[in-house]
C-alpha positions as CSV (number, residue, x, y, z in Angstrom):
1,X,25.0,-41.5,152.8
2,X,27.7,-43.3,150.7
3,X,29.3,-46.3,152.1
4,X,33.1,-45.6,152.8
5,X,34.2,-48.3,150.5
6,X,32.1,-46.9,147.5
7,X,33.9,-43.6,147.9
8,X,37.3,-45.3,147.0
9,X,37.8,-46.5,143.4
10,X,38.5,-50.2,143.1
11,X,41.8,-49.7,141.0
12,X,44.0,-49.0,144.2
13,X,45.9,-52.0,145.5
14,X,44.2,-54.0,148.4
15,X,46.8,-52.7,150.7
16,X,46.2,-49.2,149.7
17,X,42.5,-49.6,149.8
18,X,42.7,-50.9,153.3
19,X,44.9,-47.9,154.4
20,X,42.6,-45.6,152.8
21,X,39.5,-47.2,154.5
22,X,41.3,-47.0,157.8
23,X,41.8,-43.2,157.3
24,X,38.6,-42.3,155.9
25,X,36.1,-44.7,157.8
26,X,36.6,-43.0,161.3
27,X,35.9,-39.6,159.9
28,X,33.0,-40.7,158.0
29,X,31.5,-42.4,161.2
30,X,32.1,-39.3,163.2
31,X,30.3,-37.1,160.7
32,X,27.4,-39.6,160.6
33,X,27.1,-39.8,164.4
34,X,27.1,-36.0,164.5
35,X,24.4,-35.9,161.8
36,X,22.2,-38.3,163.9
37,X,22.6,-36.0,167.0
38,X,21.2,-33.2,164.7
39,X,18.3,-35.3,163.7
40,X,17.5,-36.2,167.2
41,X,17.8,-32.6,168.4
42,X,15.4,-31.7,165.5
43,X,12.9,-34.2,166.6
44,X,12.8,-32.9,170.1
45,X,12.8,-29.2,169.0
46,X,16.1,-28.3,170.6
47,X,16.8,-24.7,171.5
48,X,18.8,-22.7,169.0
49,X,22.1,-22.6,171.1
50,X,22.1,-26.5,171.2
51,X,21.3,-26.6,167.5
52,X,24.0,-24.2,166.7
53,X,26.6,-26.3,168.6
54,X,25.4,-29.5,167.1
55,X,25.5,-28.0,163.5
56,X,28.9,-26.4,164.1
57,X,30.4,-29.7,165.3
58,X,28.9,-31.6,162.2
59,X,30.3,-28.9,159.9
60,X,33.8,-29.5,161.6
61,X,33.5,-33.4,161.0
62,X,32.7,-32.7,157.3
63,X,35.5,-30.4,156.8
64,X,37.7,-33.1,158.3
65,X,36.5,-35.5,155.8
66,X,37.0,-33.1,152.9
67,X,40.5,-32.4,153.9
68,X,41.3,-36.2,154.2
69,X,39.9,-36.7,150.6
70,X,41.8,-33.7,149.2
71,X,44.9,-34.9,150.8
72,X,44.5,-38.5,149.7
73,X,42.3,-38.3,146.5
74,X,45.2,-39.5,144.3
75,X,46.5,-42.4,146.4
76,X,43.0,-43.5,147.4
77,X,41.6,-43.2,143.8
78,X,38.8,-40.9,145.1
79,X,37.0,-39.4,142.2
80,X,36.7,-35.5,141.8
81,X,32.8,-36.0,141.8
82,X,32.9,-37.5,145.2
83,X,34.9,-34.6,146.6
84,X,32.4,-32.2,144.9
85,X,29.6,-34.0,146.6
86,X,31.1,-33.6,150.0
87,X,31.9,-29.9,149.5
88,X,28.3,-29.2,148.4
89,X,26.9,-31.0,151.5
90,X,29.4,-28.9,153.6
91,X,28.3,-25.7,151.9
92,X,24.6,-26.5,152.8
93,X,25.6,-27.3,156.4
94,X,27.6,-24.1,156.6
95,X,24.7,-22.0,155.3
96,X,22.3,-23.6,157.9
97,X,25.1,-23.2,160.6
98,X,25.3,-19.5,159.9
99,X,21.5,-19.1,160.0
100,X,20.9,-21.3,163.2
101,X,23.9,-19.7,165.1
102,X,22.6,-16.2,164.3
103,X,19.2,-17.2,165.7
104,X,20.8,-18.6,168.7
105,X,22.8,-15.4,169.2
106,X,19.6,-13.2,168.7
107,X,17.5,-15.5,171.1
108,X,20.5,-15.0,173.6
109,X,20.1,-11.2,173.4
110,X,16.5,-11.5,174.0
111,X,16.5,-13.5,177.2
112,X,13.2,-14.6,178.2
113,X,11.5,-14.0,174.9
114,X,9.8,-16.8,173.3
115,X,11.6,-18.6,170.4
116,X,10.6,-21.2,168.0
117,X,12.9,-24.1,167.2
118,X,15.1,-23.6,164.2
119,X,14.6,-27.1,163.3
120,X,11.1,-26.2,162.1
121,X,12.8,-24.2,159.3
122,X,12.0,-25.6,155.9
123,X,15.7,-25.1,154.7
124,X,16.7,-27.6,157.5
125,X,14.3,-30.3,156.3
126,X,15.7,-29.9,152.8
127,X,19.1,-30.4,154.0
128,X,21.3,-33.6,153.7
129,X,20.9,-34.7,157.3
């Protein structure tokens, strides 16, 4: 995970950097906290429905970060490569969300049927969480 200050280029004025950090840092912290919840759920083998909700929440937090970066890239001197990195991370999260939520929906239809944790899936372990 990149520190918030490293996302911002150093050529913005100190006032502008401060404003950019104040806008970006809470969004980054929210995404990081939601990522930690996913890790904790993975370690305890949370059921698919819970995993789906956590991953969906994390994807939304990532989308908010991307939206901020897109809206403020010029003023905050945020490079295009940073934006692409965030979008790539979001795409991996969204692919995982689709897969896990489909399993949650399937397991919901098969009430009482044994299910294995979606966090055991190798695709999850390779992800950016």
